[in-house]
C-alpha positions as CSV (number, residue, x, y, z in Angstrom):
1,M,-0.2,0.1,0.0
2,A,1.7,3.3,-0.8
3,S,2.4,6.1,1.7
4,R,0.0,9.4,1.8
5,W,3.4,11.1,1.4
6,E,4.0,9.5,-2.3
7,P,4.0,11.8,-4.6
8,P,2.8,12.9,-7.0
9,F,-0.4,13.4,-4.0
10,W,-3.0,16.5,-3.8
11,I,-4.4,18.9,-1.4
12,G,-7.2,20.8,-3.1
13,E,-6.2,22.1,-6.0
14,R,-2.2,21.6,-5.6
15,M,-0.3,18.3,-6.9
16,F,3.0,17.9,-4.9
17,T,5.8,16.2,-6.3
18,D,9.1,15.1,-5.2
19,G,10.6,18.7,-5.7
20,D,8.2,20.1,-3.5
21,L,8.3,17.7,-0.5
22,D,12.1,17.9,-0.8
23,L,11.7,21.9,-0.6
24,I,9.6,21.9,2.3
25,R,12.0,19.7,4.3
26,E,14.9,22.0,3.5
27,T,13.0,25.0,4.3
28,V,11.8,23.5,7.7
29,E,15.5,22.3,8.0
30,R,16.9,25.4,6.8
31,F,14.8,27.8,9.2
32,S,14.3,26.2,12.2
33,S,14.1,29.7,14.2
34,L,10.8,31.0,12.3
35,S,7.6,30.6,13.2
36,R,5.4,28.0,12.4
37,T,3.5,30.7,10.8
38,E,6.5,32.4,9.4
39,L,7.7,28.7,7.7
40,A,4.4,28.4,5.9
41,L,4.4,32.0,4.4
42,T,7.8,31.1,3.2
43,L,6.6,27.6,1.9
44,C,3.7,29.2,0.3
45,E,5.7,31.9,-1.3
46,N,8.3,29.2,-2.3
47,L,6.0,26.5,-3.7
48,P,3.9,28.6,-4.8
49,W,0.9,28.1,-3.1
50,Q,-1.8,30.6,-3.4
51,A,-5.7,30.7,-3.8
52,P,-7.1,32.1,-7.0
53,N,-7.1,35.8,-4.9
54,G,-3.1,35.7,-4.6
55,Q,-3.6,34.9,-0.8
56,A,-1.0,32.6,0.3
57,R,-2.6,29.2,1.4
58,L,-1.9,29.6,5.0
59,H,-3.9,27.4,6.7
60,S,-3.5,24.6,4.7
61,C,0.0,24.6,4.7
62,L,-0.4,24.7,8.6
63,S,-2.0,21.7,8.3
64,L,0.0,20.1,5.9
65,L,3.6,20.8,7.7
66,E,1.6,19.5,11.6
67,E,0.4,16.3,9.7
68,M,3.9,16.1,8.2
69,D,5.5,16.4,11.4
70,A,3.3,13.7,13.2
71,D,4.0,11.2,10.7
72,G,7.6,12.3,11.4
73,L,8.3,13.3,8.0
74,V,9.9,17.0,9.6
75,K,10.0,18.6,12.9
76,I,8.5,22.1,12.9
77,P,9.1,24.5,15.9
78,A,6.9,23.9,18.9
79,K,4.2,26.9,19.0
80,R,4.7,29.6,20.5
81,G,2.9,31.0,23.5
82,L,0.4,33.8,23.2
83,A,1.6,37.4,24.3
84,P,0.1,37.9,27.4
85,Y,-3.4,40.1,27.2
86,R,-2.9,43.6,28.0
87,P,-5.8,46.1,28.1
88,A,-5.5,48.8,26.3
89,R,-5.1,52.2,28.8
90,L,-7.5,54.7,28.5
91,H,-5.9,58.3,27.9
92,T,-7.5,60.8,30.3
93,Q,-7.1,64.6,29.7
94,P,-6.0,66.2,33.4
């Protein structure tokens, strides 16, 4: 039985090839200090992987990276914590 990661495979309307998988692995390894979102945006730009309106397929790429990480094909950075919530300060006139 073929692996789900055996090229070519499709995600939506995008076909992924051996070269695409190599690019994903190389990008994740080379830019390991980037956040998950920054990695996904970099990949969307370099693959290229955009919606018809030209926007990056960010959500799809993040899902792909997480699935590849879960299957041991790449090691993506851990999720970064959210910045603490700081309510806006009200500026009052003296």
